[in-house]
N, CA and C atoms as a LAMMPS dump frame, in Angstrom:
ITEM: TIMESTEP
0
ITEM: NUMBER OF ATOMS
237
ITEM: BOX BOUNDS ff ff ff
-5.0000000000000000e+02 5.0000000000000000e+02
-5.0000000000000000e+02 5.0000000000000000e+02
-5.0000000000000000e+02 5.0000000000000000e+02
ITEM: ATOMS id mol type element x y z
1 1 1 N 13.508 14.236 -4.363
2 1 2 C 13.986 12.875 -4.359
3 1 3 C 13.353 12.154 -5.53
4 2 1 N 14.147 11.412 -6.264
5 2 2 C 13.657 10.57 -7.357
6 2 3 C 14.018 9.125 -7.04
7 3 1 N 13.058 8.23 -7.233
8 3 2 C 13.306 6.81 -7.061
9 3 3 C 12.309 6.051 -7.925
10 4 1 N 12.481 4.753 -8.009
11 4 2 C 11.609 3.91 -8.817
12 4 3 C 10.928 2.898 -7.922
13 5 1 N 9.639 2.71 -8.14
14 5 2 C 8.874 1.691 -7.424
15 5 3 C 8.568 0.585 -8.418
16 6 1 N 8.731 -0.651 -7.973
17 6 2 C 8.494 -1.787 -8.863
18 6 3 C 7.784 -2.911 -8.132
19 7 1 N 7.022 -3.686 -8.899
20 7 2 C 6.453 -4.919 -8.372
21 7 3 C 7.152 -6.109 -9.021
22 8 1 N 8.291 -5.882 -9.575
23 8 2 C 9.175 -6.791 -10.315
24 8 3 C 8.693 -7.054 -11.739
25 9 1 N 7.427 -6.758 -12.045
26 9 2 C 6.928 -6.9 -13.412
27 9 3 C 6.855 -5.533 -14.1
28 10 1 N 6.448 -4.534 -13.369
29 10 2 C 6.317 -3.168 -13.872
30 10 3 C 7.057 -2.222 -12.937
31 11 1 N 7.536 -1.112 -13.476
32 11 2 C 8.216 -0.092 -12.677
33 11 3 C 7.659 1.27 -13.038
34 12 1 N 7.685 2.183 -12.071
35 12 2 C 7.245 3.548 -12.327
36 12 3 C 8.182 4.504 -11.593
37 13 1 N 8.644 5.546 -12.29
38 13 2 C 9.479 6.535 -11.616
39 13 3 C 8.621 7.398 -10.692
40 14 1 N 9.201 7.765 -9.557
41 14 2 C 8.498 8.555 -8.554
42 14 3 C 9.317 9.798 -8.238
43 15 1 N 8.628 10.926 -8.095
44 15 2 C 9.246 12.169 -7.642
45 15 3 C 8.545 12.574 -6.357
46 16 1 N 9.327 12.889 -5.333
47 16 2 C 8.777 13.287 -4.032
48 16 3 C 9.588 14.438 -3.478
49 17 1 N 8.905 15.484 -3.073
50 17 2 C 9.562 16.624 -2.436
51 17 3 C 9.201 16.593 -0.958
52 18 1 N 10.152 16.227 -0.15
53 18 2 C 9.913 16.131 1.28
54 18 3 C 10.952 15.237 1.916
55 19 1 N 10.772 15.014 3.192
56 19 2 C 11.695 14.17 3.944
57 19 3 C 11.157 12.745 3.939
58 20 1 N 11.977 11.817 3.499
59 20 2 C 11.57 10.408 3.474
60 20 3 C 11.667 9.815 4.879
61 21 1 N 10.81 8.853 5.205
62 21 2 C 10.857 8.221 6.528
63 21 3 C 12.177 7.492 6.758
64 22 1 N 12.56 7.356 8.011
65 22 2 C 13.809 6.673 8.367
66 22 3 C 13.85 5.237 7.852
67 23 1 N 12.713 4.558 7.821
68 23 2 C 12.667 3.158 7.396
69 23 3 C 12.68 2.998 5.878
70 24 1 N 12.644 4.097 5.138
71 24 2 C 12.647 4.035 3.675
72 24 3 C 14.031 3.609 3.22
73 25 1 N 14.106 2.448 2.558
74 25 2 C 15.389 1.916 2.098
75 25 3 C 15.195 1.173 0.788
76 26 1 N 16.268 1.056 0.033
77 26 2 C 16.229 0.31 -1.219
78 26 3 C 15.837 -1.133 -0.958
79 27 1 N 14.95 -1.639 -1.786
80 27 2 C 14.524 -3.025 -1.662
81 27 3 C 13.399 -3.254 -0.668
82 28 1 N 12.965 -2.215 0.021
83 28 2 C 11.886 -2.339 1.002
84 28 3 C 10.606 -1.747 0.432
85 29 1 N 9.468 -2.176 0.957
86 29 2 C 8.183 -1.692 0.492
87 29 3 C 7.872 -0.295 0.995
88 30 1 N 7.005 0.379 0.256
89 30 2 C 6.534 1.697 0.683
90 30 3 C 5.104 1.88 0.207
91 31 1 N 4.442 2.844 0.795
92 31 2 C 3.115 3.256 0.375
93 31 3 C 3.233 4.717 -0.011
94 32 1 N 2.839 5.055 -1.229
95 32 2 C 2.936 6.437 -1.702
96 32 3 C 1.563 6.898 -2.164
97 33 1 N 1.23 8.138 -1.831
98 33 2 C -0.011 8.742 -2.294
99 33 3 C 0.343 9.912 -3.187
100 34 1 N -0.395 10.076 -4.262
101 34 2 C -0.134 11.168 -5.18
102 34 3 C -0.882 10.937 -6.476
103 35 1 N -0.256 11.317 -7.592
104 35 2 C -0.91 11.147 -8.889
105 35 3 C 0.137 10.885 -9.97
106 36 1 N -0.31 10.27 -11.046
107 36 2 C 0.554 10.022 -12.198
108 36 3 C 0.368 11.179 -13.166
109 37 1 N 1.478 11.796 -13.538
110 37 2 C 1.442 12.897 -14.488
111 37 3 C 1.319 12.392 -15.919
112 38 1 N 1.064 13.313 -16.831
113 38 2 C 0.956 12.951 -18.251
114 38 3 C 2.271 12.417 -18.791
115 39 1 N 3.373 12.679 -18.069
116 39 2 C 4.69 12.188 -18.473
117 39 3 C 4.97 10.776 -17.97
118 40 1 N 3.995 10.157 -17.273
119 40 2 C 4.168 8.798 -16.773
120 40 3 C 4.914 8.709 -15.455
121 41 1 N 5.225 9.848 -14.848
122 41 2 C 5.918 9.885 -13.561
123 41 3 C 4.874 9.996 -12.451
124 42 1 N 5.078 9.255 -11.363
125 42 2 C 4.204 9.349 -10.197
126 42 3 C 4.725 10.463 -9.301
127 43 1 N 3.901 11.47 -9.073
128 43 2 C 4.265 12.595 -8.217
129 43 3 C 3.635 12.362 -6.851
130 44 1 N 4.469 11.972 -5.899
131 44 2 C 3.988 11.6 -4.569
132 44 3 C 3.814 12.833 -3.691
133 45 1 N 2.678 12.863 -2.989
134 45 2 C 2.426 13.887 -1.983
135 45 3 C 2.854 13.395 -0.608
136 46 1 N 2.843 12.061 -0.453
137 46 2 C 3.195 11.447 0.823
138 46 3 C 3.841 10.096 0.548
139 47 1 N 4.885 9.775 1.3
140 47 2 C 5.546 8.476 1.197
141 47 3 C 5.677 7.904 2.608
142 48 1 N 5.199 6.681 2.778
143 48 2 C 5.301 5.986 4.057
144 48 3 C 6.124 4.724 3.855
145 49 1 N 6.983 4.426 4.792
146 49 2 C 7.76 3.187 4.738
147 49 3 C 6.908 2.08 5.343
148 50 1 N 6.919 0.931 4.698
149 50 2 C 6.159 -0.205 5.21
150 50 3 C 7.004 -0.942 6.25
151 51 1 N 6.368 -1.293 7.347
152 51 2 C 7.072 -2.03 8.389
153 51 3 C 7.253 -3.488 8.011
154 52 1 N 6.318 -4.018 7.235
155 52 2 C 6.438 -5.395 6.75
156 52 3 C 5.66 -5.526 5.449
157 53 1 N 5.804 -6.655 4.814
158 53 2 C 5.165 -6.862 3.512
159 53 3 C 3.707 -7.288 3.637
160 54 1 N 3.188 -7.38 4.861
161 54 2 C 1.811 -7.813 5.068
162 54 3 C 0.866 -6.645 5.293
163 55 1 N 1.285 -5.429 4.971
164 55 2 C 0.452 -4.25 5.17
165 55 3 C -0.806 -4.338 4.318
166 56 1 N -1.911 -3.887 4.895
167 56 2 C -3.122 -3.696 4.108
168 56 3 C -3.86 -2.506 4.709
169 57 1 N -4.587 -1.771 3.897
170 57 2 C -5.334 -0.624 4.408
171 57 3 C -6.325 -1.069 5.476
172 58 1 N -6.617 -0.203 6.445
173 58 2 C -7.556 -0.57 7.513
174 58 3 C -8.906 -1.039 6.983
175 59 1 N -9.394 -0.423 5.901
176 59 2 C -10.691 -0.815 5.349
177 59 3 C -10.658 -2.264 4.852
178 60 1 N -9.552 -2.682 4.258
179 60 2 C -9.432 -4.059 3.773
180 60 3 C -9.408 -5.027 4.948
181 61 1 N -8.693 -4.685 5.994
182 61 2 C -8.651 -5.531 7.185
183 61 3 C -10.025 -5.673 7.816
184 62 1 N -10.77 -4.567 7.872
185 62 2 C -12.126 -4.598 8.435
186 62 3 C -13.047 -5.463 7.584
187 63 1 N -12.924 -5.371 6.256
188 63 2 C -13.749 -6.18 5.357
189 63 3 C -13.472 -7.67 5.558
190 64 1 N -12.207 -8.028 5.741
191 64 2 C -11.844 -9.424 5.988
192 64 3 C -12.421 -9.892 7.314
193 65 1 N -12.293 -9.061 8.355
194 65 2 C -12.85 -9.416 9.657
195 65 3 C -14.368 -9.605 9.581
196 66 1 N -15.053 -8.714 8.848
197 66 2 C -16.506 -8.825 8.706
198 66 3 C -16.89 -10.11 7.977
199 67 1 N -16.14 -10.45 6.938
200 67 2 C -16.428 -11.668 6.181
201 67 3 C -16.246 -12.902 7.062
202 68 1 N -15.193 -12.914 7.885
203 68 2 C -14.966 -14.042 8.792
204 68 3 C -16.115 -14.154 9.788
205 69 1 N -16.552 -13.007 10.311
206 69 2 C -17.652 -12.999 11.275
207 69 3 C -18.921 -13.525 10.627
208 70 1 N -19.227 -13.061 9.419
209 70 2 C -20.423 -13.508 8.706
210 70 3 C -20.371 -15.008 8.432
211 71 1 N -19.199 -15.512 8.06
212 71 2 C -19.042 -16.939 7.772
213 71 3 C -19.28 -17.76 9.04
214 72 1 N -18.734 -17.313 10.167
215 72 2 C -18.92 -18.035 11.435
216 72 3 C -20.372 -17.972 11.868
217 73 1 N -21.022 -16.82 11.667
218 73 2 C -22.433 -16.686 12.052
219 73 3 C -23.295 -17.611 11.208
220 74 1 N -22.974 -17.766 9.945
221 74 2 C -23.74 -18.64 9.052
222 74 3 C -23.614 -20.103 9.481
223 75 1 N -22.489 -20.478 10.052
224 75 2 C -22.28 -21.861 10.499
225 75 3 C -23.19 -22.21 11.676
226 76 1 N -23.544 -21.219 12.486
227 76 2 C -24.323 -21.489 13.693
228 76 3 C -25.832 -21.445 13.459
229 77 1 N -26.257 -21.196 12.229
230 77 2 C -27.686 -21.165 11.926
231 77 3 C -28.216 -22.596 11.873
232 78 1 N -29.29 -22.832 12.598
233 78 2 C -29.912 -24.157 12.633
234 78 3 C -31.195 -24.09 11.817
235 79 1 N -31.376 -25.069 10.92
236 79 2 C -32.566 -25.115 10.069
237 79 3 C -33.559 -26.098 10.596
């Protein structure tokens, strides 16, 4: 399968050998893992369809939660 991924400013061609998820559709977001070849093509090992545009990796979500917790804890410190 060949397709192009874009952020509307830049585009990169993608090659993927495998079955694409049912939710994979034109104009929708995806998460792809793989590598960029010397030819400038992204060779995907895995492609996941995004359920919504608010996806973030679990580590990023945990970091945000930790920062919120730290900020709230700092508010309760009495000097």
